[in-house]
Biopython code that builds the backbone (N, CA, C, O; Angstrom):
import numpy as np
from Bio.PDB.StructureBuilder import StructureBuilder

atoms = [
    (1, "MET", "N", (-11.171, -3.961, 12.272)),
    (1, "MET", "CA", (-10.085, -5.341, 12.969)),
    (1, "MET", "C", (-9.478, -4.454, 14.260)),
    (1, "MET", "O", (-8.861, -3.399, 14.115)),
    (2, "SER", "N", (-9.782, -5.106, 15.592)),
    (2, "SER", "CA", (-8.964, -4.415, 16.626)),
    (2, "SER", "C", (-7.523, -4.610, 16.828)),
    (2, "SER", "O", (-6.768, -3.757, 17.295)),
    (3, "ASP", "N", (-7.156, -5.918, 16.402)),
    (3, "ASP", "CA", (-5.655, -5.899, 16.605)),
    (3, "ASP", "C", (-5.024, -5.702, 15.147)),
    (3, "ASP", "O", (-4.226, -6.619, 14.954)),
    (4, "CYS", "N", (-5.069, -5.161, 14.465)),
    (4, "CYS", "CA", (-4.607, -4.656, 12.876)),
    (4, "CYS", "C", (-3.788, -3.979, 12.873)),
    (4, "CYS", "O", (-4.247, -2.900, 13.249)),
    (5, "LEU", "N", (-2.608, -3.873, 12.644)),
    (5, "LEU", "CA", (-1.847, -2.974, 12.788)),
    (5, "LEU", "C", (-2.132, -1.665, 11.856)),
    (5, "LEU", "O", (-2.313, -0.488, 12.165)),
    (6, "PHE", "N", (-2.105, -2.248, 10.748)),
    (6, "PHE", "CA", (-2.435, -0.893, 9.745)),
    (6, "PHE", "C", (-4.222, -0.213, 9.888)),
    (6, "PHE", "O", (-4.608, 0.909, 9.558)),
    (7, "CYS", "N", (-5.111, -1.461, 10.547)),
    (7, "CYS", "CA", (-6.399, -0.806, 10.836)),
    (7, "CYS", "C", (-5.772, 0.480, 11.831)),
    (7, "CYS", "O", (-6.080, 1.642, 11.564)),
    (8, "LYS", "N", (-4.933, 0.177, 12.913)),
    (8, "LYS", "CA", (-4.907, 1.079, 14.112)),
    (8, "LYS", "C", (-4.011, 2.179, 13.246)),
    (8, "LYS", "O", (-4.237, 3.310, 13.676)),
    (9, "ILE", "N", (-3.079, 2.173, 12.173)),
    (9, "ILE", "CA", (-2.617, 3.317, 11.844)),
    (9, "ILE", "C", (-3.740, 4.101, 11.121)),
    (9, "ILE", "O", (-3.932, 5.285, 11.396)),
    (10, "ILE", "N", (-4.561, 3.378, 10.100)),
    (10, "ILE", "CA", (-6.049, 4.028, 9.599)),
    (10, "ILE", "C", (-6.676, 5.413, 10.826)),
    (10, "ILE", "O", (-7.147, 6.517, 10.553)),
    (11, "ALA", "N", (-6.509, 4.975, 11.736)),
    (11, "ALA", "CA", (-7.314, 5.154, 12.962)),
    (11, "ALA", "C", (-6.917, 6.542, 13.531)),
    (11, "ALA", "O", (-7.569, 7.514, 13.913)),
    (12, "GLY", "N", (-5.113, 6.152, 13.405)),
    (12, "GLY", "CA", (-4.366, 7.077, 13.750)),
    (12, "GLY", "C", (-3.576, 7.171, 15.196)),
    (12, "GLY", "O", (-2.720, 7.884, 15.721)),
    (13, "GLU", "N", (-4.598, 5.709, 15.608)),
    (13, "GLU", "CA", (-3.895, 5.171, 17.019)),
    (13, "GLU", "C", (-1.838, 4.815, 16.959)),
    (13, "GLU", "O", (-1.100, 4.557, 17.911)),
    (14, "ILE", "N", (-1.597, 4.907, 15.946)),
    (14, "ILE", "CA", (-0.167, 4.691, 15.426)),
    (14, "ILE", "C", (0.005, 5.556, 14.695)),
    (14, "ILE", "O", (-0.868, 5.858, 13.881)),
    (15, "PRO", "N", (1.582, 6.434, 14.796)),
    (15, "PRO", "CA", (1.260, 7.359, 14.077)),
    (15, "PRO", "C", (2.199, 7.246, 12.400)),
    (15, "PRO", "O", (3.149, 6.463, 12.416)),
    (16, "SER", "N", (2.053, 7.648, 11.677)),
    (16, "SER", "CA", (2.797, 7.083, 10.064)),
    (16, "SER", "C", (2.829, 8.059, 9.851)),
    (16, "SER", "O", (2.250, 8.986, 10.418)),
    (17, "GLY", "N", (3.996, 8.077, 8.372)),
    (17, "GLY", "CA", (4.680, 9.128, 7.351)),
    (17, "GLY", "C", (3.175, 8.798, 6.526)),
    (17, "GLY", "O", (3.201, 8.012, 5.579)),
    (18, "LYS", "N", (2.339, 9.214, 6.797)),
    (18, "LYS", "CA", (1.012, 9.623, 5.734)),
    (18, "LYS", "C", (1.275, 10.851, 4.410)),
    (18, "LYS", "O", (1.436, 12.066, 4.293)),
    (19, "ILE", "N", (1.197, 9.673, 3.603)),
    (19, "ILE", "CA", (1.655, 10.722, 2.236)),
    (19, "ILE", "C", (-0.052, 10.819, 1.620)),
    (19, "ILE", "O", (-0.303, 11.707, 0.806)),
    (20, "TYR", "N", (-0.746, 10.218, 1.898)),
    (20, "TYR", "CA", (-2.284, 10.428, 1.140)),
    (20, "TYR", "C", (-3.215, 9.809, 1.384)),
    (20, "TYR", "O", (-3.288, 8.613, 1.105)),
    (21, "GLU", "N", (-4.324, 10.590, 2.070)),
    (21, "GLU", "CA", (-5.854, 9.718, 2.238)),
    (21, "GLU", "C", (-6.787, 9.918, 1.636)),
    (21, "GLU", "O", (-6.775, 11.039, 1.127)),
    (22, "ASP", "N", (-7.593, 9.376, 1.444)),
    (22, "ASP", "CA", (-9.292, 9.941, 0.722)),
    (22, "ASP", "C", (-9.959, 9.172, 1.779)),
    (22, "ASP", "O", (-9.510, 8.875, 2.887)),
    (23, "ASP", "N", (-11.569, 8.781, 1.051)),
    (23, "ASP", "CA", (-12.461, 7.938, 1.877)),
    (23, "ASP", "C", (-12.061, 6.373, 1.960)),
    (23, "ASP", "O", (-12.100, 5.647, 2.954)),
    (24, "ASP", "N", (-11.689, 6.074, 0.715)),
    (24, "ASP", "CA", (-10.872, 4.530, 0.206)),
    (24, "ASP", "C", (-10.242, 4.219, 0.593)),
    (24, "ASP", "O", (-10.316, 3.168, 1.230)),
    (25, "VAL", "N", (-8.928, 5.089, 0.448)),
    (25, "VAL", "CA", (-8.116, 4.601, 0.817)),
    (25, "VAL", "C", (-6.776, 5.681, 1.464)),
    (25, "VAL", "O", (-6.783, 6.911, 1.439)),
    (26, "PHE", "N", (-5.667, 4.766, 2.033)),
    (26, "PHE", "CA", (-4.720, 5.383, 3.142)),
    (26, "PHE", "C", (-3.571, 4.997, 2.539)),
    (26, "PHE", "O", (-3.441, 3.805, 2.263)),
    (27, "ALA", "N", (-2.554, 5.910, 2.233)),
    (27, "ALA", "CA", (-1.141, 5.358, 1.861)),
    (27, "ALA", "C", (-0.239, 5.933, 2.719)),
    (27, "ALA", "O", (-0.603, 6.931, 3.340)),
    (28, "PHE", "N", (1.035, 5.431, 2.899)),
    (28, "PHE", "CA", (2.085, 5.924, 3.956)),
    (28, "PHE", "C", (3.722, 5.059, 4.028)),
    (28, "PHE", "O", (3.845, 3.840, 3.901)),
    (29, "LYS", "N", (4.681, 5.880, 4.224)),
    (29, "LYS", "CA", (6.189, 5.455, 4.090)),
    (29, "LYS", "C", (5.732, 4.468, 4.879)),
    (29, "LYS", "O", (4.985, 4.432, 5.856)),
    (30, "ASP", "N", (6.750, 3.127, 3.824)),
    (30, "ASP", "CA", (7.248, 1.723, 4.993)),
    (30, "ASP", "C", (8.276, 2.422, 5.964)),
    (30, "ASP", "O", (8.735, 3.564, 5.929)),
    (31, "ILE", "N", (8.508, 1.322, 6.892)),
    (31, "ILE", "CA", (9.149, 1.694, 8.052)),
    (31, "ILE", "C", (10.506, 1.138, 7.822)),
    (31, "ILE", "O", (11.605, 1.417, 8.302)),
    (32, "HIS", "N", (10.097, 0.254, 6.929)),
    (32, "HIS", "CA", (11.487, -0.473, 6.266)),
    (32, "HIS", "C", (11.932, -0.845, 5.038)),
    (32, "HIS", "O", (12.032, -2.003, 4.633)),
    (33, "PRO", "N", (12.290, 0.496, 4.251)),
    (33, "PRO", "CA", (11.996, 0.602, 3.144)),
    (33, "PRO", "C", (13.505, -0.413, 2.309)),
    (33, "PRO", "O", (14.635, -0.689, 2.711)),
    (34, "LYS", "N", (12.541, -0.788, 0.670)),
    (34, "LYS", "CA", (13.344, -1.480, 0.016)),
    (34, "LYS", "C", (13.930, -0.440, -0.894)),
    (34, "LYS", "O", (14.862, -0.965, -1.503)),
    (35, "ALA", "N", (13.799, 0.609, -1.184)),
    (35, "ALA", "CA", (14.239, 1.956, -2.138)),
    (35, "ALA", "C", (13.928, 3.010, -1.707)),
    (35, "ALA", "O", (13.294, 3.157, -0.663)),
    (36, "PRO", "N", (14.371, 4.027, -2.529)),
    (36, "PRO", "CA", (14.490, 5.368, -1.744)),
    (36, "PRO", "C", (13.114, 5.556, -1.668)),
    (36, "PRO", "O", (12.787, 6.313, -0.753)),
    (37, "THR", "N", (12.106, 5.059, -2.411)),
    (37, "THR", "CA", (10.929, 5.386, -2.607)),
    (37, "THR", "C", (9.910, 4.197, -2.037)),
    (37, "THR", "O", (9.495, 3.288, -2.756)),
    (38, "HIS", "N", (9.569, 4.353, -0.604)),
    (38, "HIS", "CA", (8.924, 2.831, -0.421)),
    (38, "HIS", "C", (7.588, 3.321, 0.293)),
    (38, "HIS", "O", (7.445, 3.844, 1.398)),
    (39, "VAL", "N", (6.760, 3.025, -0.574)),
    (39, "VAL", "CA", (5.081, 3.489, -0.078)),
    (39, "VAL", "C", (3.810, 2.413, 0.189)),
    (39, "VAL", "O", (3.487, 1.645, -0.717)),
    (40, "LEU", "N", (3.152, 2.404, 1.404)),
    (40, "LEU", "CA", (2.406, 1.362, 0.967)),
    (40, "LEU", "C", (0.943, 2.061, 1.295)),
    (40, "LEU", "O", (0.602, 2.926, 2.102)),
    (41, "VAL", "N", (0.026, 1.061, 0.004)),
    (41, "VAL", "CA", (-1.165, 1.991, -0.102)),
    (41, "VAL", "C", (-2.109, 0.831, 0.346)),
    (41, "VAL", "O", (-1.786, -0.278, -0.080)),
    (42, "ILE", "N", (-3.416, 0.911, 1.272)),
    (42, "ILE", "CA", (-3.768, 0.434, 1.890)),
    (42, "ILE", "C", (-5.437, 0.687, 1.449)),
    (42, "ILE", "O", (-5.726, 1.816, 1.052)),
    (43, "PRO", "N", (-6.667, -0.499, 1.529)),
    (43, "PRO", "CA", (-8.039, -0.018, 1.625)),
    (43, "PRO", "C", (-7.941, 0.486, 3.019)),
    (43, "PRO", "O", (-7.051, 0.089, 3.771)),
    (44, "LYS", "N", (-8.974, 1.482, 3.431)),
    (44, "LYS", "CA", (-9.557, 1.707, 4.432)),
    (44, "LYS", "C", (-10.163, 0.220, 5.110)),
    (44, "LYS", "O", (-9.770, -0.231, 6.186)),
    (45, "THR", "N", (-11.107, -0.367, 4.314)),
    (45, "THR", "CA", (-11.792, -1.630, 4.643)),
    (45, "THR", "C", (-10.839, -2.961, 5.391)),
    (45, "THR", "O", (-10.067, -3.631, 4.705)),
    (46, "HIS", "N", (-10.943, -3.094, 6.189)),
    (46, "HIS", "CA", (-9.666, -4.475, 6.534)),
    (46, "HIS", "C", (-10.629, -5.822, 5.919)),
    (46, "HIS", "O", (-11.715, -6.385, 6.057)),
    (47, "ILE", "N", (-8.834, -5.872, 4.839)),
    (47, "ILE", "CA", (-9.496, -7.517, 3.972)),
    (47, "ILE", "C", (-7.917, -8.196, 4.143)),
    (47, "ILE", "O", (-6.915, -7.494, 4.011)),
    (48, "ALA", "N", (-7.860, -9.423, 4.404)),
    (48, "ALA", "CA", (-6.672, -9.684, 5.095)),
    (48, "ALA", "C", (-5.383, -9.922, 4.028)),
    (48, "ALA", "O", (-4.182, -9.902, 4.300)),
    (49, "THR", "N", (-5.977, -10.133, 2.834)),
    (49, "THR", "CA", (-5.314, -10.984, 1.407)),
    (49, "THR", "C", (-5.955, -10.372, 0.510)),
    (49, "THR", "O", (-7.146, -10.060, 0.530)),
    (50, "LEU", "N", (-5.007, -10.143, -0.484)),
    (50, "LEU", "CA", (-5.811, -10.142, -1.588)),
    (50, "LEU", "C", (-6.348, -11.298, -2.337)),
    (50, "LEU", "O", (-6.735, -11.140, -3.494)),
    (51, "ALA", "N", (-6.400, -12.520, -1.717)),
    (51, "ALA", "CA", (-6.781, -14.016, -2.215)),
    (51, "ALA", "C", (-8.632, -13.670, -1.578)),
    (51, "ALA", "O", (-9.678, -14.207, -1.942)),
    (52, "ASP", "N", (-8.408, -12.625, -0.581)),
    (52, "ASP", "CA", (-10.054, -12.920, -0.113)),
    (52, "ASP", "C", (-10.509, -11.446, -0.218)),
    (52, "ASP", "O", (-11.033, -10.846, 0.721)),
    (53, "CYS", "N", (-10.279, -10.938, -1.372)),
    (53, "CYS", "CA", (-10.769, -9.507, -1.878)),
    (53, "CYS", "C", (-11.502, -10.135, -3.350)),
    (53, "CYS", "O", (-10.730, -10.541, -4.218)),
    (54, "ASP", "N", (-13.069, -10.202, -3.610)),
    (54, "ASP", "CA", (-13.664, -10.373, -4.748)),
    (54, "ASP", "C", (-14.431, -8.964, -5.094)),
    (54, "ASP", "O", (-15.439, -9.021, -5.799)),
    (55, "ASP", "N", (-14.089, -8.038, -4.736)),
    (55, "ASP", "CA", (-14.571, -6.667, -4.694)),
    (55, "ASP", "C", (-13.833, -6.015, -5.882)),
    (55, "ASP", "O", (-12.833, -5.430, -5.468)),
    (56, "ALA", "N", (-13.989, -5.914, -7.234)),
    (56, "ALA", "CA", (-13.592, -5.624, -8.405)),
    (56, "ALA", "C", (-13.424, -4.171, -8.059)),
    (56, "ALA", "O", (-12.282, -3.747, -7.885)),
    (57, "ALA", "N", (-14.301, -3.494, -7.961)),
    (57, "ALA", "CA", (-14.609, -1.781, -7.440)),
    (57, "ALA", "C", (-13.228, -1.426, -6.935)),
    (57, "ALA", "O", (-12.348, -0.749, -7.467)),
    (58, "LEU", "N", (-13.264, -2.138, -5.617)),
    (58, "LEU", "CA", (-12.469, -1.481, -4.364)),
    (58, "LEU", "C", (-10.942, -2.041, -4.952)),
    (58, "LEU", "O", (-9.931, -1.625, -4.385)),
    (59, "LEU", "N", (-10.835, -2.852, -5.932)),
    (59, "LEU", "CA", (-9.507, -3.735, -6.042)),
    (59, "LEU", "C", (-8.908, -1.991, -7.641)),
    (59, "LEU", "O", (-7.822, -1.415, -7.710)),
    (60, "GLY", "N", (-9.910, -1.815, -8.352)),
    (60, "GLY", "CA", (-10.118, -1.012, -9.154)),
    (60, "GLY", "C", (-9.606, 0.320, -8.582)),
    (60, "GLY", "O", (-8.657, 0.989, -8.994)),
    (61, "THR", "N", (-10.154, 0.486, -7.892)),
    (61, "THR", "CA", (-9.758, 1.842, -6.839)),
    (61, "THR", "C", (-8.527, 1.961, -6.801)),
    (61, "THR", "O", (-7.896, 2.882, -7.319)),
    (62, "LEU", "N", (-7.860, 0.609, -5.897)),
    (62, "LEU", "CA", (-6.683, 0.912, -5.427)),
    (62, "LEU", "C", (-5.844, 0.898, -6.255)),
    (62, "LEU", "O", (-4.855, 1.527, -5.877)),
    (63, "MET", "N", (-5.739, 0.453, -7.287)),
    (63, "MET", "CA", (-5.117, 0.741, -8.628)),
    (63, "MET", "C", (-5.001, 1.830, -9.343)),
    (63, "MET", "O", (-3.968, 2.208, -9.894)),
    (64, "LEU", "N", (-5.905, 2.290, -9.356)),
    (64, "LEU", "CA", (-5.844, 3.821, -9.774)),
    (64, "LEU", "C", (-5.526, 4.732, -8.747)),
    (64, "LEU", "O", (-4.949, 5.757, -9.113)),
    (65, "ARG", "N", (-5.771, 4.596, -7.535)),
    (65, "ARG", "CA", (-4.871, 5.471, -6.222)),
    (65, "ARG", "C", (-3.281, 5.533, -6.233)),
    (65, "ARG", "O", (-2.510, 6.493, -6.221)),
    (66, "VAL", "N", (-3.006, 3.708, -6.267)),
    (66, "VAL", "CA", (-1.478, 3.466, -6.932)),
    (66, "VAL", "C", (-0.749, 4.391, -7.937)),
    (66, "VAL", "O", (0.357, 4.899, -7.748)),
    (67, "LYS", "N", (-1.689, 4.565, -9.261)),
    (67, "LYS", "CA", (-0.911, 5.151, -10.295)),
    (67, "LYS", "C", (-1.091, 6.429, -9.672)),
    (67, "LYS", "O", (-0.018, 6.848, -9.239)),
    (68, "TYR", "N", (-2.510, 7.563, -9.374)),
    (68, "TYR", "CA", (-2.127, 8.711, -9.107)),
    (68, "TYR", "C", (-1.286, 8.838, -7.828)),
    (68, "TYR", "O", (-0.855, 9.984, -7.694)),
    (69, "ILE", "N", (-0.904, 7.935, -6.786)),
    (69, "ILE", "CA", (-0.183, 8.757, -5.784)),
    (69, "ILE", "C", (1.632, 8.329, -6.263)),
    (69, "ILE", "O", (2.696, 8.769, -5.826)),
    (70, "ALA", "N", (1.339, 7.354, -7.270)),
    (70, "ALA", "CA", (3.001, 7.496, -8.199)),
    (70, "ALA", "C", (3.355, 8.278, -9.036)),
    (70, "ALA", "O", (4.544, 8.591, -9.100)),
    (71, "ASP", "N", (2.217, 8.918, -10.094)),
    (71, "ASP", "CA", (2.629, 9.892, -10.461)),
    (71, "ASP", "C", (2.425, 11.077, -10.012)),
    (71, "ASP", "O", (3.210, 11.908, -10.468)),
    (72, "GLU", "N", (1.879, 11.352, -9.493)),
    (72, "GLU", "CA", (1.246, 12.953, -8.659)),
    (72, "GLU", "C", (1.951, 13.065, -7.473)),
    (72, "GLU", "O", (2.872, 13.861, -7.290)),
    (73, "VAL", "N", (1.535, 12.292, -6.691)),
    (73, "VAL", "CA", (2.276, 12.386, -5.109)),
    (73, "VAL", "C", (3.800, 12.645, -5.224)),
    (73, "VAL", "O", (4.471, 13.658, -5.028)),
    (74, "LEU", "N", (4.193, 11.089, -5.700)),
    (74, "LEU", "CA", (5.841, 10.922, -5.823)),
    (74, "LEU", "C", (6.313, 11.214, -6.668)),
    (74, "LEU", "O", (7.540, 11.214, -6.572)),
    (75, "GLN", "N", (5.842, 11.559, -7.751)),
    (75, "GLN", "CA", (6.409, 12.176, -8.897)),
    (75, "GLN", "C", (7.589, 11.107, -9.609)),
    (75, "GLN", "O", (8.715, 11.381, -10.026)),
    (76, "LEU", "N", (6.905, 9.863, -9.575)),
    (76, "LEU", "CA", (8.201, 8.812, -10.024)),
    (76, "LEU", "C", (7.754, 8.372, -11.242)),
    (76, "LEU", "O", (7.142, 7.364, -11.598)),
    (77, "ALA", "N", (8.403, 9.824, -12.093)),
    (77, "ALA", "CA", (8.310, 9.748, -13.695)),
    (77, "ALA", "C", (8.842, 8.983, -14.497)),
    (77, "ALA", "O", (8.255, 8.659, -15.530)),
    (78, "ALA", "N", (10.380, 8.420, -14.112)),
    (78, "ALA", "CA", (11.284, 7.459, -14.080)),
    (78, "ALA", "C", (10.747, 5.941, -14.310)),
    (78, "ALA", "O", (11.040, 5.185, -15.236)),
    (79, "GLY", "N", (9.689, 5.652, -12.967)),
    (79, "GLY", "CA", (9.035, 4.439, -13.388)),
    (79, "GLY", "C", (9.430, 4.047, -12.010)),
    (79, "GLY", "O", (10.358, 4.477, -11.325)),
    (80, "TYR", "N", (8.253, 2.855, -11.661)),
    (80, "TYR", "CA", (8.313, 2.631, -10.470)),
    (80, "TYR", "C", (7.764, 1.427, -10.053)),
    (80, "TYR", "O", (6.633, 1.388, -10.537)),
    (81, "ARG", "N", (8.009, 0.285, -9.317)),
    (81, "ARG", "CA", (7.463, -1.187, -9.122)),
    (81, "ARG", "C", (6.688, -0.968, -8.231)),
    (81, "ARG", "O", (6.943, -0.196, -7.306)),
    (82, "VAL", "N", (5.282, -1.802, -8.392)),
    (82, "VAL", "CA", (4.002, -2.129, -7.718)),
    (82, "VAL", "C", (4.098, -3.951, -7.339)),
    (82, "VAL", "O", (4.274, -4.816, -8.196)),
    (83, "ILE", "N", (3.968, -4.145, -6.175)),
    (83, "ILE", "CA", (3.964, -5.551, -5.593)),
    (83, "ILE", "C", (2.853, -5.454, -4.606)),
    (83, "ILE", "O", (2.615, -4.547, -3.807)),
    (84, "ILE", "N", (2.189, -6.629, -4.833)),
    (84, "ILE", "CA", (1.235, -7.327, -3.869)),
    (84, "ILE", "C", (1.378, -8.550, -3.285)),
    (84, "ILE", "O", (0.694, -9.438, -3.794)),
    (85, "ASN", "N", (2.226, -8.921, -2.156)),
    (85, "ASN", "CA", (2.414, -10.187, -0.841)),
    (85, "ASN", "C", (1.227, -10.671, -0.890)),
    (85, "ASN", "O", (0.323, -9.899, -0.574)),
    (86, "VAL", "N", (0.834, -12.190, -1.325)),
    (86, "VAL", "CA", (-0.193, -12.508, -0.686)),
    (86, "VAL", "C", (0.244, -14.058, 0.124)),
    (86, "VAL", "O", (1.014, -14.935, -0.268)),
    (87, "ARG", "N", (-0.548, -13.980, 1.340)),
    (87, "ARG", "CA", (-0.133, -15.014, 2.598)),
    (87, "ARG", "C", (0.984, -15.202, 2.814)),
    (87, "ARG", "O", (1.839, -14.624, 2.144)),
    (88, "GLU", "N", (1.177, -15.708, 3.401)),
    (88, "GLU", "CA", (2.782, -16.097, 4.333)),
    (88, "GLU", "C", (3.705, -16.443, 3.598)),
    (88, "GLU", "O", (4.825, -16.007, 3.865)),
    (89, "GLY", "N", (3.564, -17.155, 2.674)),
    (89, "GLY", "CA", (4.468, -18.242, 1.211)),
    (89, "GLY", "C", (4.295, -17.262, 0.747)),
    (89, "GLY", "O", (3.780, -17.123, 1.856)),
    (90, "GLY", "N", (4.163, -16.255, 0.162)),
    (90, "GLY", "CA", (4.324, -15.275, -0.609)),
    (90, "GLY", "C", (4.838, -13.848, -0.178)),
    (90, "GLY", "O", (4.762, -12.813, -0.841)),
    (91, "GLY", "N", (5.202, -13.963, 0.669)),
    (91, "GLY", "CA", (5.951, -13.062, 1.319)),
    (91, "GLY", "C", (5.193, -11.564, 2.433)),
    (91, "GLY", "O", (5.779, -10.530, 2.755)),
    (92, "GLN", "N", (3.921, -11.940, 2.744)),
    (92, "GLN", "CA", (2.807, -10.976, 3.051)),
    (92, "GLN", "C", (3.170, -10.796, 4.959)),
    (92, "GLN", "O", (2.818, -11.679, 5.741)),
    (93, "GLU", "N", (3.622, -10.010, 5.245)),
    (93, "GLU", "CA", (3.904, -9.810, 6.712)),
    (93, "GLU", "C", (2.784, -9.185, 7.881)),
    (93, "GLU", "O", (2.582, -9.431, 9.070)),
    (94, "VAL", "N", (2.259, -8.372, 7.016)),
    (94, "VAL", "CA", (0.851, -7.559, 7.963)),
    (94, "VAL", "C", (-0.628, -8.302, 7.035)),
    (94, "VAL", "O", (-0.878, -8.158, 5.839)),
    (95, "PHE", "N", (-1.256, -8.933, 7.859)),
    (95, "PHE", "CA", (-2.513, -9.362, 6.922)),
    (95, "PHE", "C", (-3.618, -8.353, 6.950)),
    (95, "PHE", "O", (-4.790, -8.599, 7.234)),
    (96, "HIS", "N", (-3.243, -7.488, 6.708)),
    (96, "HIS", "CA", (-4.621, -6.355, 6.016)),
    (96, "HIS", "C", (-3.668, -6.026, 4.337)),
    (96, "HIS", "O", (-2.488, -5.743, 4.133)),
    (97, "LEU", "N", (-4.720, -6.210, 3.492)),
    (97, "LEU", "CA", (-3.980, -6.073, 1.738)),
    (97, "LEU", "C", (-3.487, -4.632, 1.966)),
    (97, "LEU", "O", (-4.023, -3.666, 2.510)),
    (98, "HIS", "N", (-2.092, -4.832, 1.272)),
    (98, "HIS", "CA", (-1.466, -3.802, 0.966)),
    (98, "HIS", "C", (-0.804, -3.628, -0.072)),
    (98, "HIS", "O", (-0.203, -4.688, -0.246)),
    (99, "ILE", "N", (-0.474, -2.719, -1.109)),
    (99, "ILE", "CA", (0.440, -2.691, -1.795)),
    (99, "ILE", "C", (1.858, -1.844, -2.114)),
    (99, "ILE", "O", (1.820, -0.619, -1.995)),
    (100, "HIS", "N", (2.730, -2.301, -2.396)),
    (100, "HIS", "CA", (3.876, -1.465, -2.209)),
    (100, "HIS", "C", (4.233, -0.654, -3.756)),
    (100, "HIS", "O", (4.209, -1.204, -4.858)),
    (101, "ILE", "N", (4.487, 0.458, -3.542)),
    (101, "ILE", "CA", (4.753, 1.033, -4.680)),
    (101, "ILE", "C", (6.507, 1.627, -4.152)),
    (101, "ILE", "O", (6.782, 2.519, -3.350)),
    (102, "LEU", "N", (7.357, 0.820, -4.883)),
    (102, "LEU", "CA", (8.777, 1.106, -5.084)),
    (102, "LEU", "C", (9.321, 2.075, -5.882)),
    (102, "LEU", "O", (8.444, 2.226, -6.733)),
    (103, "GLY", "N", (10.310, 2.910, -6.177)),
    (103, "GLY", "CA", (10.796, 3.843, -6.886)),
    (103, "GLY", "C", (12.017, 4.501, -6.524)),
    (103, "GLY", "O", (12.666, 4.161, -5.535)),
    (104, "GLY", "N", (12.307, 5.309, -7.192)),
    (104, "GLY", "CA", (13.640, 6.308, -6.870)),
    (104, "GLY", "C", (15.410, 6.026, -7.263)),
    (104, "GLY", "O", (16.503, 6.542, -7.026)),
    (105, "LYS", "N", (14.926, 5.060, -7.880)),
    (105, "LYS", "CA", (16.436, 4.145, -8.688)),
    (105, "LYS", "C", (15.919, 3.423, -9.307)),
    (105, "LYS", "O", (14.723, 3.133, -9.310)),
    (106, "HIS", "N", (16.984, 2.923, -10.089)),
    (106, "HIS", "CA", (16.522, 1.429, -11.327)),
    (106, "HIS", "C", (16.300, 0.483, -10.167)),
    (106, "HIS", "O", (17.012, 0.594, -9.168)),
    (107, "LEU", "N", (15.315, -0.482, -10.239)),
    (107, "LEU", "CA", (14.682, -1.609, -9.159)),
    (107, "LEU", "C", (15.388, -2.764, -10.671)),
    (107, "LEU", "O", (14.977, -2.581, -11.817)),
    (108, "PRO", "N", (16.561, -3.988, -10.299)),
    (108, "PRO", "CA", (16.544, -4.771, -10.739)),
    (108, "PRO", "C", (15.843, -5.686, -10.611)),
    (108, "PRO", "O", (15.301, -5.697, -9.506)),
    (109, "PHE", "N", (15.503, -6.752, -11.451)),
    (109, "PHE", "CA", (15.190, -8.347, -11.115)),
    (109, "PHE", "C", (14.935, -8.570, -9.990)),
    (109, "PHE", "O", (14.686, -9.720, -9.630)),
]
sb = StructureBuilder()
sb.init_structure("model")
sb.init_model(0)
sb.init_chain("A")
sb.init_seg("    ")
for serial, (resi, resn, name, xyz) in enumerate(atoms, 1):
    if name == "N":
        sb.init_residue(resn, " ", resi, " ")
    sb.init_atom(name, np.array(xyz, "f"), 0.0, 1.0, " ", f" {name:<3s}", serial, name[0])
structure = sb.get_structure()
């Protein structure tokens, strides 16, 4: 999608703090972190929200990459939080499916 911020990041049109990339997934540092470690994991395929995705294989791939990135790349052995905001009422600001990984400190509820 030509006007999508995250699609432009994937395409290299906008710089990012990339920390991981493979054929299906791109991960980068959040520019407004809510924790010492705050990374966004996104599919390379444009999907506006979780509510728009019926692709079980893609969702499984995303979650396995979240686990790999948190455990192996970020080394968040003490734990981490995974968040998906869905639609405007759920706090989603960029309409490209993305998963937040937050860690690096104790995260209260």
